[in-house]
C-alpha positions as CSV (number, residue, x, y, z in Angstrom):
1,M,183.3,-79.5,-32.6
2,E,180.4,-78.0,-33.6
3,K,180.3,-73.7,-34.1
4,R,177.0,-72.1,-33.9
5,L,176.5,-68.5,-35.5
6,S,175.5,-67.4,-32.2
7,D,179.0,-68.1,-30.5
8,I,180.8,-66.1,-33.4
9,L,178.9,-63.0,-33.2
10,A,178.9,-63.0,-29.5
11,R,182.8,-62.3,-30.0
12,L,182.4,-59.6,-32.5
13,P,182.4,-56.1,-31.6
14,I,178.6,-54.1,-32.1
15,P,179.2,-51.8,-34.9
16,G,178.8,-48.1,-33.4
17,L,178.5,-49.2,-29.7
18,K,181.8,-47.1,-29.0
19,E,180.8,-44.0,-31.0
20,S,177.2,-44.1,-28.9
21,N,178.9,-44.3,-26.0
22,D,181.3,-41.5,-26.8
23,R,178.5,-39.4,-27.8
24,H,176.3,-39.9,-24.7
25,T,180.1,-39.3,-22.2
26,I,180.4,-35.9,-24.2
27,A,176.8,-35.0,-23.8
28,E,177.0,-35.7,-20.0
29,V,180.3,-33.6,-19.7
30,L,179.1,-30.4,-21.6
31,S,175.8,-30.7,-19.4
32,E,177.5,-30.4,-16.5
33,Q,180.0,-28.0,-17.3
34,L,177.7,-25.6,-19.0
35,G,174.5,-26.3,-17.0
36,I,172.4,-26.5,-20.3
37,P,171.0,-30.1,-21.2
38,I,173.0,-31.3,-24.2
39,Q,171.3,-34.6,-26.0
40,P,173.6,-37.0,-27.7
41,K,171.7,-36.7,-30.6
42,Q,173.2,-32.8,-30.6
43,I,176.5,-34.4,-30.8
44,V,178.6,-35.4,-34.0
45,F,182.1,-36.9,-32.9
46,K,184.3,-38.1,-36.1
47,D,188.2,-38.4,-36.2
48,S,188.9,-36.0,-33.3
49,I,186.4,-33.4,-34.3
50,L,183.6,-32.4,-32.1
51,I,180.4,-30.8,-33.7
52,V,177.6,-29.7,-31.4
53,S,174.6,-28.7,-33.0
54,S,173.0,-25.6,-30.4
55,P,172.6,-22.2,-30.5
56,P,175.5,-20.0,-31.0
57,V,175.2,-18.7,-27.1
58,V,175.9,-22.4,-26.2
59,K,178.9,-22.4,-28.5
60,S,180.2,-19.6,-27.1
61,A,180.0,-21.0,-23.6
62,L,181.1,-24.1,-25.3
63,H,184.3,-22.2,-26.1
64,L,184.9,-20.1,-22.8
65,K,185.1,-23.6,-21.0
66,R,187.0,-25.4,-23.6
67,K,190.1,-26.2,-21.3
68,D,188.2,-27.7,-18.9
69,I,185.9,-29.5,-21.2
70,L,188.9,-31.0,-22.9
71,S,190.7,-32.1,-19.8
72,L,187.7,-33.8,-18.3
73,L,187.2,-35.9,-21.6
74,E,190.6,-36.8,-21.7
75,K,190.3,-38.2,-18.5
76,K,187.6,-39.9,-19.9
77,G,189.6,-41.5,-22.7
78,I,187.8,-39.3,-25.6
79,S,190.8,-37.1,-27.6
80,I,189.4,-33.9,-29.1
81,Q,191.5,-31.5,-31.2
82,T,188.7,-29.4,-32.6
83,I,185.3,-27.9,-31.7
84,K,182.6,-26.7,-34.0
């Protein structure tokens, strides 16, 4: 039986796909909760730490609604311990 490279590659996970999906999901939840458009490129999510590149006013609003945001993300399978 001959194995093709494309068959082998099709079974491997795509690097960065999960991280990209997580950033998009986080951006969507933040945009809905804060009422301000947040782009996925403004988000860094690594080792359960969320870093949002935004003005201080947006970060203040983020910390005010922290519990709601964390519970919504937990329902979507994203666990966050710290928001910076």
